N, C-alpha and C positions, 0 to 999 in steps of 0.2 A: 569879328573873329581876328582880323589883322591887328586890331588895337590890343586885344588880349595877348597876342604873340609879342607885341612890342613892349607891353607894360606888365612887369612881373607883379606889381601890387594889384592890378586889376585881376590877374589870373588867380591870386590867392583869395581875393574878394569873391570871385565866382565860385571857387571851390568851397569856401566857407558857406556861401548861400546854398549850394547843393547839399552839403552835409547837414545844414540846419533843416532843409526840406525833408531829408531822409529821417532825421530824428523825429520831426513832427509826424511823419507817416508810420515809422516803425519803432518809435520809442516804447519804453516799458509800460507806459500808461495808456498806450493805444490798443485797439482791438487786435491789430495785426502783430504788435510787438510784445505783448504781455506773455509771461511764462504759461505754457499750457501743460507741461509735464508735472505731475504731482509727485512730491517726495514723500516716501513712507518707509516703514520698516521692511526689511528684506522678507520675502515670502518664505513660508516653511517648506522645506523640501518634501516632495511627494514621492513616496516609494511605490514604484509600479512593480507588482509581482511578475516573475518570469512567465507564469502561466497566462498572463494577459496577452502575450505575444504568440501563444499557441492557438491554432484554430481548434475550437471545440467541436468534435464530431464523434459519432458512435464508432467503436472498433470492437473487434473480438480478438482476445489474446489466445493464441494457440501454442501449446507446448507439448512436445512429443515425449515418449518414454525415455529416449536417449538424451533429452535436454535441449533439443533444437526449438527455438522460440521465434515467433513472428506475430505481427498484429495486422489482421485483415480489416478492411473497411466495412462498416456496417455491423449489425448484430446478427450473427449467424445462429441458426437453430442447433441444438445439441446433436441432432442426427445429420448435420450437414456432411456432404461428401467431400472429405478433405484428403489431400495426397501427402504422403510422407516418403522419406528415403527408403530404399529397399532394406528390409529387416527392422524397420522402425514402425511405430504406431502412435496414435493419439493418446494423450494422458490427461491434460488439462485444457479446458475451454471456458474462458471467462468473458462475459460481456462487460464492457467498460466504456469510458470516454477517453479521447486522446489526451486530455489534460490530467488524467488520473495518475496515481503512483501504484506500482505493483510491489507487494510484499512477498518475498521469497523466503521460505523456512527450510533450512538444510538439515541433514542428519547430524551435522556437527553442532546443532543447537543454536545456530546463528540465524538472525533475520537480516535480509538484504532488501534494499529499496531501489527500484528502477523506475525511471520516468517512461511511461508507455509511449510517448511520442518519439522516444529514442530507439524503439524496437524496430527491426527491419520490417518492411512491408509484407503483405500476405501473398503477393504473386509468386514469390519463390518458396523455398522450404525453410527459410529463416537462417539463423546463426546459432552456434552453441551458446547456451546461457553462461557457461563457464568463462567465456571470453569477456563477459560484461561484469562479472563479480568474482571475488576471490574464493571460489568454491573448489576445493581440491578434487583430484580424480578419484580419491578414495572415499568421497562423500557424494550423496545424492540429494535430490529435491524431495522434501516431504510434502509440502503444500504451497499453493499459490493463492493469494488473496488480493483483491483490489482494495487499496487503502481508503477507508471511509471515515475513520476516526470515531472514537467514543465506544467502540465495541470491546469485548473481552475474548481472549482465546484460552483454550485449555491445551497446554503443551505437556508432553510426557515422553519418557525415554523407554527403550526396550527393557530396562531394568525394573520397570514398574513404578517409577517415581515421576511426580509431576506437580503442577500448580496452575493457577490462573494468572494471566498477565494482561494488563490493559493494552489495547492496541496502540494508544498514543505513546507508549514507552518502548515500542519495538522498532520504530522508524529509524533507519540508519542514514548517515550522511556521507559515508565513504564506501568504496568498493569492498573494504574488509568486513563490512556488516557490523552487527551488534550482537555480542554474546548474551543470550538470554537464559537458555537452559544449560546449566553446567553438567558436564558428563565425566564419569570416571573412565579409566582406561578400558578400551574395547566397547564402551557403551555407545549407543546411537539414539538420536531423537527419532521417534516413530509417529508421533501424533501432534497435529496442530489443527484444532477445530474451533470454529466460531461458536460462541455460546449464545443460545437463545435468551432473550430478555427475561422470559418467564421460567427459566430453568430452575429446578429445585433439587435435582438428583444427578448423580454421575453413574454411568455404567462403564465397566471395564471388562475386557475379555482377554484371556491369556492365550499363548500359543498352545497351552495344554487344554484349550477349549473349556475353560472354567469361566463362568460369568458371575460378576458381583455387582450389586447396586447399593450405593450408600448415599446419604444426604450431601448435598452440595456444600452445606455449612462446614463440613469436615475438610474442605479443600482450602488452603491458604491462597491469598492473592499477593503476588510478589512482582517486582520488576526484574529480578534476576536471582537465580539460585538453582539448586539441584532438585528442590521440591521435597514432598513427603511420599512415603510408600503408599501406593494406591491399592496394590494387590500383591500377595505373596505367592511364590512359585517354588515347587520342588525341582521342576524341569522347565526349561525354556524361559520365556519372558513375556512382556506385554505385547499384545497384538493390536489392540485398538481401544479407544476410549471416547466417550462423548457425554455431554451434558444434555439433559432433557427435562421435560415437565412430566412428573409421574402420572398425573391424572390423564394426560393425553396418551400415555403409553410409550413403550420403547419400540422404535421403528428401525428396520434394517433393510438393505437392498436384497431382494429375492431373485434377482436376475431378470433379463428381458424387460428392463425398465419398470419392474414391479417392486412395490414396497409392502412389506408386511409389518403389522403393528401388534404387539402383545401388551395387553392391559392388566392381566392378572400376573403380577410380578412378586407376589409374596414369598415364593420359594427362593428368590435370589437377593432379597433385601437383607443387608447386614451392615457391618461397620467397615470403615476404610481399613485396608491392610489385611483383611481376611482372604481366604483362598477362593471362596465362591463355589458354585455348583455347575454341573453341565447345563448348557443353555436349553431353551425350549425346542421342541421338535420343529424342524424347518428352518432353524437358524443357519445363517450363511456358512457354507463349508470352508470359506476363506478366513473365518474368524474375524470378519470385518462388519462394521455397521453400515 
C-alpha cells in the first residue's frame, strides 16, 4: 500500500487492472453487463372510459311531482314507502344501475342527459332537477327514461303533432340539452313513450276524449322536427299517445294498479290526422293510457 502511495505509475497500473477486471465482469458481452431492456415501438394509448371508475351497483331513481330527484341504493319496489316534502308526492320511480345515464324529456321539447352517479343520495329528499339542467321554470318534466340505447321513442306535442325518434339521437352532452321536438308558440311537448319492438299501430286520444288508431307506417322517423299531424281537434289538443301491437290489443291503466285491454278496436281504426271517436266504456277518465 505504501509503495502505491509513493509511486504514481504503480497507482495507475493498479487502477487499470481494476477497470479491466470490471469490464471482464460487467462488459456488454457478459451475462451481467448485456442490455436487458428491449427497444420497441411506443405502445398505443388505452382509452379508459369514465364509467370504469364508477362502482356499478343497483339504484332506484326517484323524482317527485315538483321535480326533486334522488337516487336510493338498491332496487325499490313500485309500492315502496317513500317520503317527500310537504305538499309534494312521487311521480317517477326507475330501477337502474349507478353507471347508467338518465334521459329527461321536458315540455320544451328538449332531451337532457344526466349521469345517475351524480344524483344526490336517497337518504334525503333530493335536489331540484332544474339545478342540474337548463329547464326553465315555465316548463315541466314530461318523462324520465334510463338510457339503454337502440330503442325508439314516440314524441308528440299538445298540438297533436309528433314523430318517432331513435334513442341514440337524443343523448345530450351539455346542460342545455338537445332540441328534438320543435314547438310553435304556446305549444308544449306532452308525450314521450318507449315503443315496443313489435308495435304496428299508434293510438292517440285528445282532450276532447276522442280516440283514434292508425298504422304505425304512417308515422315518420326523424332526428328532429315538428312532426306530422296525428289527430285533428276542434277544441283542446292531444292528451296522450302510444304505440302498440294491434293483435295484443290496446291497454290502459284502470286504477289501483289494474290494467284493462281492449282487443276489438274496429270502431276506432282510421287514418292519421282524423278526429276519432269516443273511447270504449271503462276508458281512463284522465284520457291517459
